[in-house]
N, C-alpha and C positions, 0 to 999 in steps of 0.2 A: 246704559243704553248703547246698543250696537248700531253703528251707521255704516253706509256703504264704503266709506273711505278707510275703515278699520282693517287691520291685517287679517288675512284668511288663515285660520288655524284648524287644520284637519289631521286626524290620525289615520294611518293605513292599517286596517285590521286584516290579519291573516293568521294562518297556523305556523308561519315562519317569522323570523326576525326580519323586518322589512326596512333595511337601510337603503335610501334612495341612491340610485346610480346615475340616472339621467332623466330629464323631463323634456319632451318633444311636443310642439304644437301639432295637433292632429284633428282634422275636420273642425268641429266646433268645441273641442275639448283639449285637455292636456294629457298625453300618454306618459305614465310614470313607470320607469323600469327600475327594478330593485336588484340588489346583490343576491337575494335569495331565489331569484328566478320567478318572481311574481310580478305581474303587470297590472296596473290600475289605470282608471281614467277619472279625471276631474271634470265634471260636467256642470253646466248651469243653463237654465232655459234661455237666458239672454246674456246679460252682463254677469261677470264673476264678482260676487259680493259675499260677505260672511254669512248672509242669510239664504243665499240661493245655491251656492256651490255644494255638490255632493260627490262622494268618492265611491266608485264601484270597482270591485276586482274583476278584471276582464279575462286574462289568460295566465298560463303558468308554463313558461319556457325558460330553460337555462340559456343565458346569453353570455357573449364575450364581454368580460368586465370592462376592458379598456376601449371598446369600440362603441361610439354613440350611434343609435339608430338614426337613419336618414329618411326623410319623407320624399315621396314621388307621387304626385297627384293624390289619390285617395288611399295610398298605401304607405306603410313604414317598412323599411328593410333593415334587418339586423342579423348578426351572425351568432351562432351558438355551437358549443362543442358537440361532436358526434363521434364518440370513441377517440381515436387518434387523429380524426379529421375534423373539418368544420363544415357546418351547413349554413346556407343563407335562407332566412325566413322572410315571408311577406305577410305582414300584419295588416289585416283589412277587415272592415265592417261588411257583413253579409246582408243581403236584401231580406232573406228569410229567417234571420236570427237576431236576437236582441244583443248578444255579445259578439265582439269581433273574434277572429280566428287567425292563427298564423300558420301558413302553409310552407312546408319545406320545398322550395323551388329548385333545390339542388339534389333532391332525393334520387334522381335518375343518373347522377354523376357523383355518387357519394364518396368516391375515391379521389376526386379532383383536387380539393383544397386541403392544405396542411392545417395543423391545429393552431398555429400562431398567426393571428390576423392583426394588422396594425390599424387599418382604416377602411371605411366604406364611404363612397361618394356616389351621387346619382346625377343623371342628366335627364330631367323630365321630358323635354321635347322629343328626344330620341328613345325614351323609355329604356335607358341603359343604367346598369349598376356596376360599379368598379370596386373590386375587392383587392386590397393590397396586403400581401403577406408580410411577415417580419423578416427583414434582412435578406431580400432576394432580388432577382432581376425579373420578376414575374408580376403580371397584373391579370387577375381573373375577371372576365367580362360576361355579365348576364344581360341579355336583351330580350324584351318581350313586346308583343303587340296585343293591345286590348281593344275590343270593340264593345263599348259600353262597359258592362261588368264582366264580360267573358274574356278570358285569356285565350286568344286564337292561336298564337304562335309564341314559342320561347326557344332560346338557343344559348349555349355556353361556348365561350372561346377562351383561349389562354394566350396572352401576349407575352412573348419571351424576347428580352432585349440582350444586348451584349453581355457576355459572362463577367466582365469587369465592372458592371453596373450594380450598385446598391441603391435602390429607390428609397429615399428617406420618407417622402410623403407625396400625396397627389391632391389635386383640387380641380374642380370644373368651374371655369369662368366663361360665361356665354356658351359658345360652341367649341371650346378648346379644353383639352385635358392637359394641365400643367403637371410636370414631374420635377421634384427636387432630387437630383441624382448625385450620388457620391461615387467618384472614380478613385478607388484606393490606389491604383497604379500611378496616377498623376497627383494624388493627394489633394484633390480639389472637388468642389461641388458646382454643378451646372444646372441651370434652370432651362428645361426644354418643354416643348408643347407639341401636342398632336391635334390637328384640325379634325374634329369628329364629324364634320359635314362631308368630308371626302369619303368616297366609297372605300378606299384603302387608306388607312392612316399614314401620313407622311411626317416624319420627324423634322421639325424646323431647327436645323443645326446651325444655320447662319446667324441666328440671333442669340445663341446661347452665350451667357456671360458667366465667367468664373466667379464663384462666391467665396468669401473667406472660409477656411476650414475651421470648424468649431473645435 
């Protein structure tokens, strides 16, 4: 006899070998991203139980294996290879369609981002997406404005920092973007932050603390 407290055991059926890469909460379901470039959704009418959960294949997009998709309101943002470059996709459910769709929001700047991407973080309040390349002093920034379901405006910028910066990682906490920066010249790591609420981002250098070099 199966009861609601039993483990949920479901298989992902596809024409590819579907090894799970990441699982992200999305709307009232779980979005499953696999190494084969197939995406699935785990749905249930109300609570997730062994008797109610179902698996549906939603989309098929090649993704960056090491970068976990990030949620922003009703969208998931993930990166994927585009030749020798990288594209940023917005995975979103459509009003007039049963299945979600992922739009390439970087298609008009397809030469902007290199192929090596380390991390993606979002700031839902400001509708900003930050894309961090591997071993560089750059951060790519995508910002959009949505009115209900319509994307009314969108813009890309590239933040370039001092040439001796290697940005190890980034994170958004409240209204601030934190950067763990490696200064190879001084052989130290510094934690810095940018106040995203400012019209122009200002680095808070006064509070930077040197961290032990790994």
